[in-house]
MIMAR-653408 format. One record per residue: x, y, z of N, C-alpha, C, CB in turn; residue in one letter. Coordinates in Angstrom, 2 decimals. Atoms other than C-alpha are relative to their C-alpha. Glycine has a CB too. Layout:
      n.X      n.Y      n.Z     ca.X     ca.Y     ca.Z      c.X      c.Y      c.Z     cb.X     cb.Y     cb.Z  code
        X        Y        Z        X        Y        Z        X        Y        Z        X        Y        Z     A
...
This chain:
      n.X      n.Y      n.Z     ca.X     ca.Y     ca.Z      c.X      c.Y      c.Z     cb.X     cb.Y     cb.Z  code
     1.04    -1.08     0.18    -0.07    -0.38    -0.20     1.20     1.85     0.34    -1.64    -0.46     1.58     X
    -0.70    -1.13     0.00     1.34     3.41    -0.69    -0.01     0.93     1.24    -0.42     0.65    -1.04     X
     0.23    -0.79    -0.35     2.18     6.12     1.12    -0.84     1.13    -0.02     0.57     0.02    -0.04     X
     1.24    -0.94     0.04    -0.53     8.38     1.97     1.44     1.39     0.50    -1.80    -0.55     1.50     X
    -0.01    -1.93     0.16     0.43    12.40     1.24    -0.70     0.64     0.56    -0.32     0.67    -1.18     X
     0.53    -1.06    -0.43     0.07    15.64     2.55     0.07     0.79    -1.13     0.55     0.50     1.14     X
    -0.41    -0.38     1.20    -1.03    18.01    -0.02    -1.01     0.63     0.81     0.16    -0.62    -1.49     X
     1.31    -1.02    -0.03    -3.26    21.45     0.50    -1.35     0.03    -0.89     0.52     1.26    -0.27     X
     1.07     0.12     0.43    -6.78    21.61    -0.86    -0.38     1.24    -0.02    -0.71    -0.83     0.57     X
     0.88    -1.51     0.20    -9.06    25.11    -1.95    -0.88    -0.59    -0.04     0.08     1.10    -1.19     X
     1.58     0.18     0.37   -12.41    24.42    -0.91    -0.52     0.97     0.29    -0.80    -1.00     0.56     X
     1.11    -1.27    -0.29   -14.62    26.68    -1.10     0.46     0.96     0.23    -0.88    -0.02     1.00     X
    -0.75    -0.54    -0.44   -12.24    29.07    -0.83     0.72     0.06     1.23    -0.35     0.63    -0.21     X
    -1.16    -0.24    -1.31   -10.70    27.79     2.50     1.31    -1.11    -0.32    -0.85    -0.48     1.84     X
    -1.18     1.05     0.29    -7.20    26.10     2.14     0.11    -0.95     1.08     1.44     0.68    -0.15     X
     0.11     1.28    -0.66    -7.58    22.39     3.93     1.52    -0.43    -0.13    -1.14    -1.06    -0.70     X
    -1.02     0.59     0.22    -4.39    20.38     4.52    -0.38    -1.59     0.40     1.12     0.71     0.74     X
     0.63     0.95    -0.51    -5.12    16.85     4.23     0.69    -0.90    -0.09    -1.05    -0.23    -0.37     X
    -0.75     2.05     0.67    -3.13    12.83     4.08    -0.97    -0.39    -0.60     0.39    -1.59     1.27     X
     1.14     0.59     0.81    -4.74    11.03     1.89     1.41    -1.21    -0.88    -1.13     1.57    -1.26     X
    -1.48     1.61     0.91    -3.21     7.60    -0.19    -0.19     1.08    -1.19    -0.76    -2.63    -0.64     X
    -0.03    -1.43     0.71    -2.11     9.71    -3.36    -0.96    -1.51    -1.14     2.12     1.21    -0.57     X
     0.83     0.45     0.79    -4.68     7.42    -4.77    -2.03    -0.26     0.04     0.76    -1.08    -0.07     X
     1.40    -0.42    -0.99    -7.69     8.93    -3.15    -0.88     0.79    -0.75     0.31     0.94     1.41     X
     0.60    -1.91     0.90   -10.28    10.66    -5.05    -0.67     1.22     0.49    -1.17    -0.10    -1.09     X
     0.17    -1.33    -0.08   -11.50    14.15    -4.96    -1.28    -0.53     1.25    -0.38     0.99    -1.67     X
     1.20    -0.19    -0.50   -15.17    13.24    -3.73     0.18    -1.11     1.81    -1.32    -0.62    -1.46     X
    -0.73     1.36    -1.16   -13.23    10.39    -0.91     0.29     1.11     1.01     1.81    -1.14    -0.58     X
    -0.04    -1.50    -0.85   -11.77    13.55     0.41    -0.85     1.16    -0.28     1.30     0.65    -0.13     X
     1.09    -1.19    -1.08   -14.55    15.74     0.39    -1.00    -0.39     1.27    -1.22     0.71    -1.03     X
     0.30     0.05    -0.79   -16.67    13.46     2.05     0.77    -0.77     0.93    -0.91    -0.13    -0.20     X
    -0.43     1.23    -1.26   -14.45    11.61     4.58     0.59     0.96     0.63     1.08    -1.50    -0.30     X
    -0.75    -1.21    -0.93   -11.95    14.27     5.53    -0.19     1.19     0.53     0.79     0.38    -0.40     X
     0.12    -0.73    -0.67   -13.46    17.27     5.20    -1.69     0.03     0.03     0.84     1.06    -0.35     X
     1.04    -0.19    -0.64   -16.96    16.49     5.95    -1.54     0.73    -0.77     0.59     0.74     1.04     X
     1.38    -0.35     0.89   -18.77    17.91     3.11    -0.53    -1.19    -1.35     0.39     1.64    -0.84     X
     0.80     1.32     0.58   -21.25    15.13     2.07    -1.03     0.70    -0.91    -0.83    -1.04     1.27     X
     0.97     0.59     1.46   -23.56    17.16    -0.77     0.44    -0.68    -0.72    -0.47     0.81    -0.97     X
    -0.42    -0.12     1.94   -21.55    15.66    -3.75    -0.11    -1.17     0.36     1.59     0.66    -1.03     X
     0.25     1.38     0.32   -23.24    12.33    -3.77     1.32    -1.33    -0.55    -1.06     0.27    -1.14     X
    -0.60     0.98     0.94   -21.45     8.68    -4.38    -0.74    -0.47    -1.19     0.31    -1.12     0.71     X
     0.97     0.92     0.29   -23.77     7.62    -6.81     0.49    -0.90    -0.54    -0.97     0.35    -0.64     X
    -0.20     1.34     0.92   -22.34     5.31    -9.91     1.27    -0.01     0.15    -0.46    -0.06    -1.61     X
    -1.28     1.25    -0.20   -18.52     5.07    -8.89     0.45     0.29    -0.99    -0.19    -1.65     0.11     X
    -0.68     1.00     0.58   -17.75     5.19   -12.22    -0.13     1.69    -1.48    -0.98    -2.12    -0.13     X
    -0.26    -0.80     0.28   -18.35     9.53   -13.41    -1.25    -0.42    -1.02     1.36     0.34    -0.13     X
     1.79     0.37     0.74   -22.14     8.50   -15.20    -0.74     0.96     0.14    -0.99    -1.20     0.66     X
     1.81    -0.44    -0.19   -24.68     9.87   -13.29     0.12     1.37     0.68    -1.11    -1.22     1.22     X
    -0.45    -1.26    -0.20   -23.31    13.32   -12.27     0.06     0.17     1.88    -1.15     1.10    -0.90     X
     0.05     0.08    -1.61   -24.22    12.74    -8.26     1.14     0.55     0.49    -0.11    -1.44     0.62     X
    -1.31    -0.89    -0.41   -20.39    14.23    -7.99     0.73     0.81     0.17     0.46     0.03    -0.12     X
    -0.31    -0.55     0.60   -20.30    16.46    -9.72     0.55     1.17     1.03    -0.87     0.05    -0.92     X
    -0.45    -1.27    -0.93   -18.22    19.92    -8.05     0.68     0.39    -1.64     1.31    -0.27     1.83     X
    -0.84    -0.61     0.74   -16.12    22.55    -9.71     0.68     0.60     0.14    -0.19     0.39    -0.56     X
    -1.48     0.18     0.40   -12.76    22.72   -10.67     0.51     0.86    -0.80     0.28    -1.15    -0.60     X
    -0.05    -1.38     0.89   -11.67    26.89   -11.82    -1.30     0.33     0.11     0.46    -0.06    -1.63     X
     0.96    -0.60     0.51   -15.26    27.18   -12.80    -0.14    -1.26    -1.03     0.26     1.56    -0.49     X
     0.56     0.56     1.27   -15.46    24.06   -14.97    -0.61    -1.43     1.30     1.49    -0.42    -1.68     X
     0.72     1.77    -0.78   -17.67    20.66   -13.65     0.47    -0.83    -0.42    -1.48    -0.59    -0.16     X
    -0.65     1.23     0.02   -16.01    17.80   -13.11    -0.15    -1.21     1.61     1.62     0.57    -0.32     X
     0.36     1.27    -1.10   -16.60    14.11   -11.79     0.81     0.21     1.28     0.43    -1.61    -0.63     X
    -1.36     0.36    -1.09   -14.90    14.21    -8.15     0.45    -1.18    -0.08    -0.24     0.08     1.50     X
    -0.48     1.75    -0.51   -14.87    10.22    -7.89     0.86    -0.71    -1.52    -1.96    -1.29     0.44     X
    -0.49     0.86     0.83   -13.26    10.11   -10.74     1.70     0.85    -0.11    -1.10    -0.16    -1.52     X
    -0.89    -0.78    -0.38   -10.61    12.80   -10.15     0.54     0.20     1.09    -0.24     0.79    -0.23     X
    -0.86     0.26    -1.45    -7.40    11.82    -7.98     0.26     1.36     0.91     1.63    -0.65    -0.37     X
    -0.30    -0.91    -1.05    -7.27    14.66    -5.01     1.38     0.13    -0.25    -0.36    -0.46     1.44     X
    -1.19    -0.52     0.71    -3.58    14.72    -5.83     0.53     0.93    -1.35     0.42    -0.94    -0.17     X
    -1.08    -0.43     1.43    -3.56    15.82    -9.23    -0.72     1.36     0.03    -0.13    -1.08    -1.86     X
     0.96    -1.51     0.59    -6.30    19.16    -8.21     1.23     0.52     0.04    -1.41     0.99     1.02     X
    -0.77    -1.05     0.17    -3.25    21.09    -7.17    -0.03     1.01     0.55     0.01     0.29    -0.87     X
    -0.01    -1.03    -0.29    -3.61    24.54    -6.61    -1.20     1.03    -0.33     1.02     0.22    -0.39     X
     0.76    -1.08     0.45    -6.70    25.15    -8.57    -1.46    -0.32     1.20    -0.32    -0.13    -1.95     X
     1.09     0.85    -0.51   -10.08    25.26    -6.97    -1.50    -0.39     0.41     0.28    -0.09     0.56     X
     0.77     0.58    -0.11   -12.38    23.48    -5.93    -1.00     0.91     0.60     0.37    -1.02     0.49     X
     1.66    -0.26    -0.51   -16.29    24.49    -5.37    -1.10    -0.96    -0.33    -0.58     1.30    -0.63     X
     0.84     0.64     0.06   -18.83    22.36    -4.01    -1.75     0.88    -0.40     0.29    -0.72     1.27     X
     1.48    -0.13     0.01   -22.55    22.32    -3.85     0.24     0.96     1.97    -1.13    -2.14    -0.22     X
    -0.07    -1.03    -1.33   -21.85    23.40     0.67     1.10     1.85    -1.16     1.56    -1.32     1.95     X
    -0.55    -1.15    -0.22   -19.36    26.34    -0.70    -1.27     1.48    -1.49     2.18    -0.48    -0.40     X
     1.19    -1.35     0.63   -22.37    27.53    -3.59    -0.63     0.32     0.70    -0.99    -0.13    -1.01     X
     0.91    -0.86    -0.60   -24.57    27.96    -1.24     0.13     0.67     1.31    -1.00    -0.63     0.05     X
    -0.24    -0.91    -1.16   -23.13    29.43     1.74     0.91     1.68    -0.64     1.11    -1.09     1.25     X
     0.50    -1.01     0.60   -22.24    32.26    -0.74    -0.94     0.08    -0.71     0.62     0.40    -0.49     X
     0.76    -0.86     0.29   -25.12    32.83    -1.88    -0.11     0.38    -1.18     0.17     0.80     0.59     X
    -0.19    -0.07     1.96   -24.57    31.98    -5.95    -0.52    -0.75    -0.33     1.25    -0.17    -0.88     X
     1.75     0.40     0.23   -27.34    29.72    -6.26    -1.57     0.72    -0.14    -0.28    -0.67     1.04     X
     0.96    -0.44    -0.33   -30.31    31.55    -5.13    -0.85    -0.19    -0.43     0.00     0.76     0.09     X
     0.23    -0.16     0.75   -31.36    32.12    -8.04    -0.86    -1.75    -0.91     1.19     0.80    -0.26     X
    -0.04     1.85    -0.27   -31.32    27.66    -8.69    -0.38    -0.48     1.04     1.27    -0.70     0.03     X
     0.84     0.80    -1.54   -32.73    26.96    -5.16    -1.87     0.96    -0.23     1.29     0.81     2.34     X
     1.63    -0.69     0.56   -35.31    29.26    -6.16    -1.01    -0.71    -0.37     0.01     0.80    -1.20     X
     1.27     1.42     0.59   -36.69    27.08    -8.96    -0.04    -0.55    -0.10    -0.60    -0.44    -0.66     X
     0.45     1.00    -0.04   -36.17    24.72    -8.39    -1.49    -0.95     1.18     1.21    -0.34     0.01     X
     0.97    -0.12    -0.85   -38.29    25.37    -5.19    -2.15    -0.36    -0.41     0.47     1.56     0.36     X
     0.99    -0.26     0.54   -40.74    26.76    -7.00    -0.88    -0.99    -1.15     0.39     1.05    -0.39     X
     0.01     1.20     1.24   -40.73    23.87    -9.85    -0.31    -0.80     0.50     1.09    -0.48    -0.77     X
    -0.52     1.11    -1.16   -41.03    21.57    -7.11     0.81    -1.53    -0.51    -1.51    -0.51     0.86     X
    -1.23     0.64     0.01   -38.17    20.23    -8.92     1.47    -1.78     0.27     0.02     0.81     0.58     X
    -0.23     1.22    -1.53   -36.81    17.78    -5.96    -0.82    -1.05     0.47    -0.04     0.67     1.35     X
     1.13     1.82    -0.45   -37.91    14.07    -5.34     1.13    -0.28     1.26     0.00    -2.01    -1.81     X
    -0.66     0.92    -1.43   -35.37    12.20    -3.10     0.94     1.31    -0.50     0.68    -2.21     0.07     X
    -0.85    -1.21    -0.40   -32.85    15.00    -3.62     1.78    -0.63    -0.39    -0.37     0.40     2.00     X
    -1.25     0.39    -0.64   -29.66    12.53    -4.00    -0.01     1.15    -1.56     0.79    -1.97     0.36     X
    -0.63    -0.98     1.33   -28.75    14.40    -8.02    -0.44     1.38     0.01    -0.49    -0.53    -1.51     X
     0.78    -1.73    -0.36   -30.12    18.02    -6.55     1.76     0.55    -0.15    -1.13     0.39     2.31     X
    -0.92    -1.03    -0.03   -26.57    18.96    -5.90     0.90    -0.44    -0.99     0.63     0.28     1.33     X
    -0.89    -0.43     0.55   -24.44    17.80    -8.88    -0.75     0.73    -1.38     1.02    -1.11    -0.14     X
     0.41    -1.05     0.42   -27.19    19.31   -10.95    -0.37     1.86     0.18    -0.59    -0.53    -0.10     X
    -0.11    -2.02    -0.48   -27.54    22.94    -9.29     1.61    -0.28    -0.21    -0.63     0.85     2.30     X
    -0.72     0.10     0.56   -23.79    22.26   -10.02    -0.14    -0.06    -1.54     0.41    -0.71     0.56     X
    -0.09     0.04     2.07   -23.90    21.70   -14.00    -0.95     1.79    -0.13    -1.60    -2.15    -1.17     X
     0.54    -0.90     1.40   -26.45    24.43   -14.27     0.46     1.83     0.48    -2.30    -0.25    -0.23     X
    -0.25    -1.05    -0.65   -24.68    27.26   -11.85     1.58    -0.02    -1.10    -0.05    -0.16     1.94     X
    -0.72    -0.82     0.93   -21.67    26.87   -14.47    -0.13     0.27    -1.12     0.88    -0.21    -0.10     X
     0.73    -0.34     1.95   -23.94    26.85   -17.62     0.01     1.68     0.64    -2.45    -0.96    -0.73     X
     0.00    -1.36    -0.57   -24.62    30.14   -15.39     0.33     1.28    -0.60     0.71    -0.01     0.92     X
    -1.44    -0.66     0.64   -21.53    31.49   -15.22     0.64     0.24    -0.95     0.75    -0.33     0.19     X
    -0.40     0.30     1.18   -19.98    30.25   -18.53    -0.92     0.86    -1.27    -0.09    -1.56    -0.02     X
     0.81    -0.24     1.30   -22.70    31.36   -20.17    -1.28     0.98     0.37    -0.57    -1.53    -0.65     X
     0.69    -1.08    -0.31   -24.57    34.52   -19.75    -1.50     0.18    -0.24     0.60     0.87    -0.58     X
     0.92    -0.31     0.76   -27.24    34.22   -22.22    -0.28    -1.65    -1.19     0.57     1.58    -0.73     X
     0.41     2.27     0.73   -27.67    29.79   -23.00    -1.28     0.31    -0.76    -0.68    -1.81     1.77     X
     1.13     0.49     1.23   -29.61    28.75   -25.49    -0.72    -1.26     0.44     0.78    -0.41    -1.55     X
     0.10     1.67    -1.34   -31.90    25.53   -24.02     0.44    -1.50    -0.73    -2.17    -0.44     0.66     X
    -1.26     1.03     0.18   -29.30    23.13   -26.36     1.15     0.08     1.16     0.78     0.35    -1.48     X
    -1.28    -0.49    -1.11   -26.40    24.81   -23.70    -0.71    -0.66     0.38     0.59     1.37     0.71     X
     0.72     0.49    -0.91   -29.05    24.03   -21.14     0.34    -1.20     0.33    -1.14     0.05    -0.26     X
     0.04     1.93     0.26   -29.56    20.15   -22.46     0.93     0.10     0.16    -0.36    -1.01    -1.27     X
    -1.45     0.24     0.26   -25.99    20.19   -22.80     0.75     0.18     1.11     0.56     0.82    -1.01     X
    -0.18    -0.06    -1.84   -24.87    21.01   -19.38    -0.71    -0.54     0.81    -0.12     1.18     0.64     X
     0.32     0.45    -0.61   -27.22    19.22   -18.05     0.24    -1.60     0.14    -0.85     0.50    -0.09     X
     0.26     0.91     0.26   -27.16    16.30   -19.49     1.65    -1.54     0.41    -0.59     0.50    -1.49     X
    -1.34     1.11    -1.21   -23.94    14.60   -17.44    -0.81    -0.37     1.36     1.80     1.20     0.76     X
     0.62     0.17    -1.40   -26.60    14.59   -14.87    -1.44    -1.20     0.22    -0.53     1.63     0.38     X
     1.90     1.36     0.27   -29.42    10.75   -14.20    -0.40     0.57     1.41     0.18    -2.71     0.03     X
     0.72     0.10    -1.44   -31.92    11.36   -12.09    -1.17    -1.32    -0.12    -0.90     1.68     0.40     X
     0.02     0.56     0.31   -32.96     8.97   -11.33    -1.87    -0.89     0.76     1.42    -0.18     0.01     X
     1.59    -0.31    -0.93   -37.08     9.72    -9.35    -1.18     0.23    -1.89     0.19     2.43     1.56     X
     0.52    -0.87     0.67   -38.33    11.74   -12.44     0.31    -0.11    -1.81     0.49     1.22     0.73     X
     0.38     0.24     1.39   -38.96    12.23   -16.43     0.82     1.29    -0.21    -1.74    -0.12    -0.49     X
    -1.11    -0.90     0.41   -36.80    15.30   -16.16    -0.76     1.99     0.24     0.45    -0.59    -2.04     X
     0.77    -1.30     0.57   -39.51    18.14   -16.94    -0.13     1.22     1.45    -1.87    -0.62    -0.66     X
    -0.51    -1.02    -1.24   -39.13    19.97   -13.35     0.44    -0.20    -0.02    -0.08     0.36     1.04     X
    -1.81    -0.78    -0.04   -35.66    20.39   -13.65     0.47     0.03    -1.24     1.34    -0.88     0.87     X
    -0.44    -1.13     1.36   -35.65    21.53   -17.19    -0.79     0.97     0.45    -0.39    -0.38    -1.80     X
     0.98    -1.14    -0.83   -38.35    23.87   -15.76     0.78     0.89     0.71    -1.03    -0.61     1.11     X
    -1.47    -0.30    -1.85   -36.00    24.75   -12.44     0.69     0.54    -1.23     1.26    -1.93     1.38     X
    -1.03    -0.77     0.34   -33.14    25.16   -15.11    -0.26     1.19    -0.87     0.88    -0.78    -0.56     X
    -0.01    -0.93     1.15   -34.51    26.85   -17.76    -0.33     1.92     0.65    -1.44    -0.73    -1.19     X
     0.69    -1.50    -1.07   -36.45    29.94   -14.89     1.38     0.17     0.76    -1.69    -0.41     1.47     X
    -1.20    -1.06     0.03   -33.04    29.98   -13.54     1.09     0.70    -0.31     0.28     0.02     0.34     X
    -1.25    -0.78     0.65   -30.78    30.65   -16.11    -0.46     0.75    -1.38     1.31    -1.14    -0.38     X
     0.60    -0.17     1.07   -33.36    32.10   -18.56    -0.38    -0.14    -0.76     0.02     0.21    -0.28     X
     0.08     1.20     1.66   -33.66    29.96   -21.08    -1.97     0.31    -0.28     0.52    -2.72     0.60     X
     1.72    -0.01     1.06   -37.49    30.62   -23.54     0.40    -1.29     0.42    -0.40     0.53    -2.12     X
     0.28     1.32     0.20   -39.31    27.81   -23.02    -1.26     0.00    -1.17    -0.38    -0.71     1.48     X
């Protein structure tokens, strides 16, 4: 078994000293070492999007990202988005439309929608569909989620 390494991670604007295996995923470190449990372990293969976080503003699957490869890039989790109130419009839209069922996919969906909102000020319907296409919801037919996402980013339906 390889020896644990020490590193600094910039998560939600705070520097954390972490000791972990060289093979630890970012998801493992966030959930186990930093007690940030908003990102969910779904498929553990990068398919479902439940573990999505922002890495320097881009959506990544934290279950596929080795913590040791993050370096000095900024990690933003769903907790960081809520703490900074960055996602108030998305949260309001999800509540208004009833887009949350079990809530397991919701953090990843919100992270993807927020990344789109930040990187594309006037997205089209196609861009919105592409942004959330990497997120699976096992509860719904996506209608309420897409309605909320469209409302949050200003896409005309």
